[in-house]
N, C-alpha and C positions, 0 to 999 in steps of 0.2 A: 802389099796388103791394103785393101781399101774398105773403109767402113761406109757402106752405101746409105744405110738408114739406122737411126737409133731411136728407141722409145724409152722414156724415163718417167717413172711414176713414183711420187713421194720420196724423192731423193734430195736431201738437204732442203733448199728453198724452192725446188722444182716440183710442182704439183703433178702436171701431166703434159709432157711435151713429146712430139714426134718430129724428127728432123730428117730431111732428105739432104744428103751432103755431096759436095763436089769431090771428085777424085783427086783434085789438086789442092789448092790452098783454101781453107775455110777460116774466116775471121769472125770473132765474136767481140763486139764493142758494147760498152755501157758503163755506167757509173760503178765505182767501187762498191762491192757488196751486192751487185745486181744478180750475180749467179753465173758469170762467165767461166770462172775457174771450176765451178761445180759441174759444168758440162764436160770439161776436160777430165775431171775426176771420175765421172761416170764412164767415160771411155777407158780410163785406166783400170777401173773395176773389171771391165770385160776382158782386158788383157792379162791382168795380174791377180784378179780375185781379191783385191784389197784397194784401199784408198792410197793415193800418192802422198798423203799426209800421214803423220803418226797419230791417227785417231781410230777408234773402234768402229765396227759396223753399226752399232747402236747410235753412235754420234752422227752417222750419215743419214739417219731417218729424218724425214720432214717432221717438224714439231707437231705433236699430237697424234701421229700416225703409228700404226702397229707394224708396218712392213713397207719395203720398197722393192721395186723390180726394174731392172735395166735389160733391155732386149736389143741386141745389135745384129744387123745383117751385113755380112762381109763378102767381099770378092777377093780371092787370092790372086796373085800375079798371073797364074795360069788360068784365070777365069772361073775356077771352082768356087761354088758358093759355100759359105759357112754361117751358121747361126750360133750365137753365144747368148745365154740368158743367165744373169746373176740375180738372185733374189735373197732377201733377208727378212725374217720375221722375228719378233721378240721372243716368241715361244719356241720356234723351231730352228733358229739360227740361220746359217747361210748355206745356200745350195748353188751349184754351178752346173749348167747343162751346155753341152756342145752338140749341135745337130740333134737335139732331142734326147741325148743320153747323159745322165747325171754321172759326174765323177765320183769315184769312191774316195779319192784323195784330191784335195784342191791343188796340191803341188804337181799333180800330173798335167795340169793345164799350163803350167809356166813354160813359156817359149812358143806355145801354139799361135799366139797373136803377138808378134814382136813389136815392142813399143819403146820409145825413148822420150824422156821428159826433160825439158829445160825450164826451170822455174826459179823464183827468188829464193825458195827454200834451199837451193843448191849451195848457198853460201855456207851452210853448215859443214860442207865438205872441207872448207878452208878453216873456219873459225872454231868448229867443235872438235871433240876428241877423236882419236883414232877409230873408236867404235863406229862413228858415222861413216868413215871412209871404208871400213870393212863391210858395213851393211850395204853400201853402194856397190862395192865390188862383188859381194855375194849375190845381190839381185841381178847384176849384169851377167855374170858367168852362168848363173842358174838358168837363164833364158836360152843358153846355147849348149849346155852340157849337163845331161841327166846324171852322169856319173859323179860330177862335182856336187850337184844338188843332193844326191843320195849320201855321199860322203859327209857333206855338211850337216845333214840331219842326224846321221849316226854320231858324228863328233860332238854335236851339241847335246845329244841325249847322254852320251858317256860322260861328258864334262859336268853336266848337271848332277849325275849320280855320284861322280867322284867328289864333287864339292860337298854333297850331303855327307859322304863318308868322313871327309876331313873334319867335320863338326862333331864326330862321335868316336874319336880315337880308334880308327880302323886298324886291322891287322896289315902287316906288310904284304901278305899273300893277296888280300883283296885289292890293295892299291896296285900291285903289279898286274893284276888282271885288267884293271881300268887303264893303266899305263899302256898296255898292249893294244887295247881297243882304241884309245886315243891316237896312238902312233900310226896305226894302219890307216885311219881316215885322214890324219894330218898330212901324211905323205902325198895323198891325192890332192888335197886342198892346196898345199904349198906349191906343188908342181904346176897345177892348173893356173894358180894366181901368177906365178912367175912367168909362165908362158904368155898369159894374157897381157900383163904389164909390158913385156918385151914387144908384143904386137902393137899395143896402144901407143907406146912412147913416140915412135916416128910419126904416127898419124896425128897425135896431139900437137906436135911441133909443126906439122904441115898446116893444119887448120888454124893454129894460132898465128902463124906467119901470114896467112891469107886475111884473117880478120884484122890484124894489126898493121898490115902492109910492111911486115918484117922489121918492125921497130925494136922489138926485144926478142931475146932468146929465153926459152923456158925448159924445164926439166921435169921428168916423172920417174921415180925410182920406187921399187918395192923393197920393203925392209922386213925381214923375218929372222927370228932366232934360229930357225931351222937351216938357214943358209950355211952355217958353220958346224952345227952340232945336231945329231939325230934327237928326236923328241924324247925317246926313252932315256937317253943320257941326261938331258935337261931336267926331266922330271925327277930322276934320282938325285941329281945335284941340288934340286930345290926342295927336297923332301921336308927338311926342318922348317924352311921358310913357309911352305904350304901349311904345315901344322899350326904355326903361329898365326898365320893370316886366315886360316880355315877356308881357304879356297885355292884353286890351281893358279899359280903365279907365272907359268910359262906355257907356251904353246901357240898355235896359229890364231887363237882368239886374242892375241896381243899384236898381231902383224899391223903394218901401216903402209900407206902410200905417202911418199914424200913429194910434195908439190913445190916447185921452185921457179923463180924468175931471175935471170942473170946470176945464177949460182947462189942466190939467197932465198930464204924461206918466203914463199908467196904471201903467207898470212901477215908477215911483218913488213915486207918491202914492196908489195904490189898495191897499186892504187885500186880504187873500186872498179874502175873501168878495166884495168889489167886483170884483176881477179875474175870479173865476169867474163871477159874474153877467154881466159883460161878454162873456165867451167864450160863455156859453150864449145870450145875446141875439144874438151874431154868428152862431151856428149856426142859431138859429131864423129869422133873416133869410135865411140861405142856404136853409133848408128852404122858406120861402115862395116864393123866387124860382125854385128848382128845380121846385116844384109848378106855378107859372105857366107856365114855359117848356116843361116836358115833358108837361103834361097829366096827370101821375100824381102822387099823393101819395107822396113818397119814404119809404123805410124809415128809421126813426130809431133809432139805437143810442145808449143812454145808459149808458156804462160807469162803474161806481163812482159811482152817482147822488149820494151824499151827500158826495163829496169836496169839502171846503172850502165847502160850502153849509149854512147853518143850516136847521132844520126849516121855518121860515116860508117861505124862498125855495124849498125843495124842493116844498112844498105848492103854492105859486104856479105853479111849473113844471108840476107834474102836472095842475093845473087847466087850464093852457094847452094842453098836448098831449092832454088828454082831450077836446078839442072836435072838432067834425066837420071842422075844417080839417086835422087830422092823421090819419094812417092807422095802420099797424102800427108798434109800438114794442117795443124790446127793452131791458130794464133789468137791470143786475147790481148786487148789493149783498151784503155779507158778513153783514148782520144781518137775518134773516128777520122778526123781530117788528117791528123799526123800519119796515121796508118795508111790511109788511102794514098797520100802523097808519096810516102816511102815505097809502097808497093808499085805505084805508077812509075817512079824513077827506076825501080829495079826491072820494069817491064814484065811484071808477074800478073797472071790472070788469077782471079780469086772470087769467092762467094762471100757475101757479107751478111751477118746476122746482128740485129740489135737485141740486146738482152736487158730486160727491165723486170725486176721483182720475180725472177725465175721464169719469165716467159720470153720466147724467142720470136722475132719478126724478121723475115727476109727483106733486105734492103735492095 
């Protein structure tokens, strides 16, 4: 998947920009706050219909404006053209059109433009709660599996209604109805997650070994209560606890990914460089699986490339993504000379843009 051109109007600090992009590596350099990451976020909007950060559409508006629009022209790997337009207005909300046709549901677009993001915000996968890791896993699997996405939507809707009931002393009959609804969707979610982690684990090990030159061993394990007990049984056993807490205390909304290094928790025993290398390996594994399942090489966004990675590991990463297995890449960095030197050492061809106050200049 190649983004050939992008037009961005009134998005964050970008007033009006049109960029013609390379099919290979595109680099955006400039000071902190200049707008480099905002360009990557605009690309993410075209792929996922939302920001890559946890902010609302209204927060993505340029200050003082009423609407933004992002227009992307793509070429698929088989050369078929695609156009995606994402627009937001304060009054009308968000719309998304693909080849001129508006989606009835934004979720129908997920997976159409495969994308993988590596950014400093990924540290939340290590330092934050299990909810962040589930959110990552849900976004990833939803790009490749419509059945999973539908099951996830049904599960979350039933969970929300069940939690409302628990606050109002519901009848056992009503709870059993929601238990059945949750269990049906939970089985799909659990099995898909288990399969995905099993596929990811050897890939993460492989990419980490390449990045670290096999200095350490790492692990990735999926943990779920459903591994030993069906959800209907778990819900019945937790009935009184749910009444006391007034919410559902068991289910796939409590699952987790266990990240380790040398058989120890990555969060406690991994250095910053090791943690970042693990996260990059995780995202490269995601890239490989998305490419396999979609038949398209995803777009790869590398935001703040040198964040917590030494020059040696960055060089290893650039050699990896410069192979034919990878497609179009977008990189941001605040140090032009460092980036050019590292790309040169990796033998990579690239296009360079300078970003200043939301404006782009080709270098």
